[in-house]
C-alpha positions in Angstrom: -0.1 0.0 0.1 2.6 2.6 0.8 4.7 1.8 -2.2 1.6 2.7 -4.5 0.8 5.8 -2.2 4.0 7.0 -2.5 4.3 6.4 -6.4 1.1 8.4 -6.6 2.7 11.2 -4.6 5.8 11.2 -6.7 3.4 11.6 -9.9 1.9 14.8 -8.3 -1.3 13.0 -7.1 -3.7 15.3 -5.1 -6.3 12.6 -3.9 -6.1 8.9 -4.1 -9.1 6.5 -4.2 -9.0 3.1 -2.6 -12.5 1.0 -2.8 -13.2 -2.9 -2.4 -13.9 -4.0 -6.0 -11.7 -1.6 -7.7 -8.1 -0.8 -8.5 -6.2 1.8 -6.8 -6.9 5.4 -8.4 -5.2 8.6 -8.2 -6.2 12.2 -9.2 -3.5 13.5 -11.1 -3.8 17.1 -12.9 -7.3 16.8 -12.2 -8.0 13.5 -13.9 -8.9 10.2 -12.0 -6.5 7.8 -13.4 -5.6 3.9 -12.8 -2.4 2.8 -10.5 -2.9 -0.6 -10.5 -4.5 -3.9 -12.5 -5.8 -5.7 -9.8 -9.0 -5.1 -7.7 -8.8 -4.8 -4.0 -11.2 -7.2 -2.1 -13.3 -6.0 0.8 -10.9 -7.5 3.5 -8.1 -5.9 1.9 -9.9 -2.6 1.9 -10.7 -3.0 5.4 -7.3 -3.8 6.3 -6.0 -0.8 4.8 -8.8 1.6 6.6 -7.4 0.0 9.9 -3.8 1.0 9.2 -5.2 4.5 8.3 -6.9 5.1 11.6 -5.0 6.3 14.3 -7.1 6.5 17.4 -7.4 3.2 19.2 -11.1 3.5 20.1 -12.1 4.1 16.3 -10.0 1.0 15.4 -11.8 -1.1 17.9 -15.2 0.0 16.3 -14.0 -0.4 12.6 -16.9 -2.8 11.6 -19.7 -0.2 12.8 -18.1 2.9 11.4 -20.0 4.5 8.5 -18.3 7.8 8.1 -14.5 8.8 9.5 -12.4 11.7 8.9 -8.6 11.8 10.3 -5.3 12.4 9.1 -2.2 9.9 8.5 1.3 10.4 7.9 4.2 8.3 6.8 8.1 9.1 6.8 9.0 9.4 3.4 5.7 9.2 1.8 3.6 12.4 3.1 0.8 13.7 5.2 -2.9 13.0 4.3 -6.2 13.8 5.2 -8.1 10.7 5.3 -11.8 10.2 5.0 -13.2 6.3 5.3 -16.7 5.5 4.3 -18.9 2.6 3.7 -20.6 1.8 -0.1 -22.4 -1.3 -0.7 -21.6 -2.6 2.7 -17.7 -2.5 2.2 -15.0 0.4 2.6 -13.9 3.1 0.5 -11.0 5.5 1.4 -10.4 8.8 -0.1 -6.9 10.3 0.9 -5.7 14.1 0.2 -2.3 14.7 0.0 -0.9 17.4 2.4 2.6 18.7 1.6 5.0 19.0 4.4 6.0 22.4 3.1 3.5 25.3 3.8 3.0 27.3 0.5 4.0 31.1 0.0 2.0 33.8 -1.7 5.0 34.5 -3.8 5.5 30.7 -4.7 1.6 30.4 -5.9 2.3 33.6 -8.1 -1.0 35.1 -6.8 -1.4 39.1 -7.0 0.2 41.4 -4.5 -2.9 42.5 -3.3 -3.3 38.9 -1.4 -0.3 40.1 0.7 -2.3 43.3 1.8 -5.2 41.4 2.5 -3.3 38.9 4.9 -2.0 42.1 6.6 -5.4 43.2 7.5 -5.7 44.1 11.5 -9.6 43.1 11.6 -12.6 41.9 9.4 -13.2 38.8 7.6 -11.7 37.5 4.7 -13.4 34.4 2.7 -11.9 32.2 0.7 -14.3 30.5 -1.7 -14.9 28.1 -4.6 -16.2 24.4 -5.2 -14.6 21.6 -3.6 -10.9 20.8 -4.7 -10.4 24.2 -6.1 -7.2 25.0 -3.8 -9.0 26.9 -1.0 -7.0 25.3 1.7 -3.6 26.0 0.1 -4.6 29.6 -0.2 -5.6 29.9 3.5 -2.1 28.3 4.3 -0.3 30.7 2.3 -2.2 33.5 3.9 -1.6 32.3 7.4 2.2 31.3 6.4 2.8 35.2 5.3 1.3 36.5 8.7 3.4 34.0 10.6 6.6 35.2 8.8 6.3 38.9 8.8 4.2 39.7 12.3 4.4 39.0 15.7 0.8 37.8 16.3 -1.1 34.8 17.8 -2.8 32.6 15.3 -5.4 30.0 16.4 -6.7 27.7 13.4 -9.8 25.2 14.0 -9.5 22.3 11.2 -10.8 19.5 10.5 -8.6 17.7 10.3 -5.3 19.8 10.4 -3.7 20.0 7.3 -0.8 22.2 6.9 1.5 22.1 9.8 2.6 25.6 10.7 5.8 26.2 12.8 6.0 29.0 15.1 8.0 31.7 13.3 7.2 35.6 14.0 3.9 34.5 15.3 2.7 31.8 17.7 0.5 29.3 15.7 -2.1 27.5 17.6 -3.7 24.4 15.8 -6.7 22.9 17.1 -8.5 19.8 15.5 -12.1 19.4 15.7 -13.2 16.1 17.5 -9.6 15.8 19.0 -8.6 19.1 20.5 -12.2 20.7 20.6 -15.7 19.4 20.0 -16.8 21.4 17.0 -16.3 24.6 15.3 -18.9 26.5 17.3 -17.3 25.5 20.7 -13.8 26.0 19.3 -14.4 29.5 18.1 -16.2 30.6 21.0 -13.4 29.4 23.0 -10.7 30.9 20.7 -12.2 34.3 21.6 -10.9 34.2 25.1 -7.6 32.7 23.9 -6.1 36.1 23.0 -6.1 35.7 19.4 -5.1 38.1 16.6 -5.7 36.2 13.9 -8.4 33.2 13.8 -8.8 30.6 11.0 -11.9 28.6 10.8 -11.7 25.5 8.4 -15.2 26.2 6.9 -18.4 28.0 7.8 -21.5 25.9 6.8 -24.3 26.8 9.3 -25.5 30.1 10.7 -24.1 29.7 14.3 -20.5 29.5 13.1 -21.1 32.5 10.6 -22.8 34.7 13.6 -19.9 33.8 15.9 -17.2 34.7 13.2 -19.0 37.8 12.6 -18.9 38.5 16.3 -15.0 37.8 16.3 -14.8 40.1 13.6 -16.9 42.9 15.1 -14.6 42.5 18.4 -11.3 43.6 16.4 -10.2 40.2 15.2 -9.1 39.2 11.8 -10.6 36.2 10.5 -10.1 33.8 7.5 -12.4 31.1 6.7 -14.1 29.4 3.7 -17.5 29.1 2.1 -18.5 26.8 -1.0 -19.7 29.4 -3.3 -18.3 30.0 -6.7 -17.8 33.9 -6.7 -18.0 36.8 -4.8 -21.5 37.8 -5.3 -22.9 34.7 -4.7 -20.9 34.4 -1.3 -22.9 37.5 0.1 -26.0 36.2 -1.2 -25.5 32.5 0.4 -24.3 33.7 3.9 -27.4 35.9 4.1 -29.6 33.1 3.1 -28.3 30.8 5.7 -30.3 32.9 8.4 -34.3 33.0 8.6 -36.0 35.8 6.9 -36.7 38.2 9.9 -32.8 38.1 10.7 -31.6 38.6 7.1 -31.7 42.4 7.0 -29.4 42.7 10.1 -27.3 39.9 8.8 -26.8 41.9 5.7 -25.7 45.1 7.9 -23.3 43.0 10.1 -21.7 41.3 6.9 -21.2 44.8 5.3 -19.5 45.9 8.3 -17.3 43.1 9.2 -16.2 41.8 5.5 -13.0 42.8 4.3 -12.2 40.5 1.2 -13.8 37.8 -0.9 -11.0 35.6 -2.6 -12.8 33.1 -5.1 -10.9 30.3 -6.9 -11.6 27.8 -10.0 -8.6 25.4 -10.8 -7.5 25.1 -14.5 -5.1 22.7 -16.2 -2.0 24.5 -17.6 -1.2 24.5 -21.5 2.0 22.9 -20.9 0.6 20.1 -19.1 2.3 20.6 -16.1 -0.1 21.0 -13.2 -2.8 23.2 -12.6 -3.2 27.2 -11.9 -5.7 28.9 -10.0 -8.0 31.7 -11.6 -8.9 34.2 -8.8 -11.7 36.6 -8.3 -10.7 39.2 -5.7 -13.3 41.6 -4.0 -12.2 44.2 -1.5 -14.9 45.7 0.6 -14.6 49.4 -0.4 -17.1 51.9 0.6 -18.9 51.5 -2.6 -19.0 47.9 -2.5 -20.2 48.1 1.1 -23.2 50.3 0.0 -24.0 47.9 -2.7 -24.0 45.0 -0.2 -26.5 47.0 1.8 -29.0 47.6 -0.8 -30.5 44.4 -1.6 -31.5 45.6 -5.3 -27.9 46.5 -6.2 -26.1 43.4 -5.2 -26.0 42.3 -8.8 -23.9 45.4 -9.9 -21.0 44.2 -7.5 -19.1 42.2 -10.2 -19.1 45.4 -12.6 -17.4 47.4 -9.5 -14.9 44.6 -8.9 -13.6 44.8 -12.7 -13.5 48.8 -12.2 -11.4 48.5 -9.2 -8.6 46.7 -10.7 -6.2 49.3 -11.0 -7.2 51.5 -8.0 -7.4 48.4 -5.5 -6.2 45.2 -7.1 -9.7 43.8 -7.3 -10.4 41.3 -10.5 -12.9 39.3 -12.0 -12.7 35.8 -13.1 -12.9 36.8 -16.5 -10.2 39.6 -16.2 -8.1 37.0 -14.9 -8.6 34.4 -17.3 -7.8 37.1 -20.1 -4.2 37.6 -18.3 -3.7 33.4 -18.3 -4.7 33.0 -21.9 -2.4 36.1 -23.2 0.6 34.9 -21.5 0.1 31.3 -22.6 -0.4 30.0 -19.0 -4.1 28.5 -20.0 -5.5 27.2 -23.5 -8.3 29.6 -24.7 -10.7 26.7 -24.8 -10.4 26.1 -21.1 -10.6 29.6 -20.2 -13.6 30.4 -22.3 -15.3 27.0 -20.5 -14.3 28.4 -17.0 -15.4 32.2 -17.8 -18.4 33.7 -16.0 -19.8 35.2 -19.1 -18.5 33.0 -22.0 -19.9 35.1 -24.8 -18.5 38.6 -23.4 -15.3 36.9 -22.8 -14.9 35.4 -26.2 -15.8 38.9 -27.7 -13.2 40.8 -25.7 -10.5 38.2 -26.4 -11.5 38.5 -30.3 -11.1 42.3 -30.0 -8.0 42.5 -28.0 -6.0 39.4 -28.4 -2.5 39.7 -30.1 -1.7 37.2 -33.0 0.7 35.3 -30.3 -2.3 35.5 -27.4 -2.9 31.7 -27.7 -7.0 32.6 -28.8 -8.0 29.4 -30.8 -6.1 26.8 -29.1 -2.0 27.6 -29.2 0.0 27.1 -26.4 2.8 29.6 -25.0 5.3 29.5 -22.5 4.5 30.8 -19.0 5.1 34.4 -18.0 8.3 35.0 -16.2 6.7 38.1 -14.8 7.8 38.6 -11.0 4.8 37.7 -8.8 5.4 40.7 -6.8 4.3 42.9 -9.5 0.9 41.6 -9.1 0.4 39.9 -12.1 0.6 36.3 -13.0 3.5 33.9 -13.6 4.0 30.3 -13.7 4.0 29.8 -10.0 3.8 26.9 -7.9 1.0 24.3 -8.7 -2.0 24.8 -6.8 -3.1 21.7 -4.8 -7.1 20.5 -4.6 -7.5 21.8 -1.1 
């Protein structure tokens, strides 16, 4: 098992799928590929599941487990987030690769404005996107930037702990749900009594967690979390919709007052076939954006103001970033078109403004070598599916 897992990691796998009645599979560059020829038996899969469960009590009740989340690591192989489930009365295991090295913002070649976002003193920053869009990678890079440059106390609440942060300029306290604290809500309430400067919440899925997160931001803390939404505009609507109708107007006001930025992500394959790159939509809550958030009839205008605020504030829409990625040859035009928010407008703009060497129509180009500190996008380090 460990040899197969190591071979998958060496090939750049982001996830491994181990299922009774099927072969080992791994997600490499976004595609699920076969690693072995022989299918696993239910007994083999159960044996592997036992090896991946670190808690003695959980191992003792292996035959009654229905869903299990945890982490596993092995020297020379790597660290993994582990989910064990039942399907057709037998076990399946999904393992998510967690790198030992915490990524930096510079290595990910993201815009310089993310450094400014990470240096905020208070407010909420939400990193959004569908499952597997690299949200955890970006959050880890934001925490890493704070840890390297500021003297702060950072408290993280994760399920499970993924990237391991060493104490550098900051002190980093990492708490795992179910191991170090009962739940996100319990851990977040407790965190506010632990003298934090920065709080990271692995995910916000319910109104109780959102409510406590807004309280943390209202009391002067800097909070980073994720929401499973495709872009900035839908993030605002989703959070407000979590609450009963009679509370939504107050939530709208509180959200407008506490939200600092939304970073939304989509992972796309590189034109050179070497991994994937993140397309980012970045919204900074300026006075104008805040006014639009407060007016329910004008929320739909937010995307236009994001586009207009690119030069002054460093904001950008998905389509603006996709234009950059196609122009510098990092992403194929057809791939960017399929990922764009408004395909017809995107195609028209690329036809009007593309140069003969822009890659429109499918030709690939060498990735840009522009310094990521400039705020533009280069090749960068591959984004991982977290």
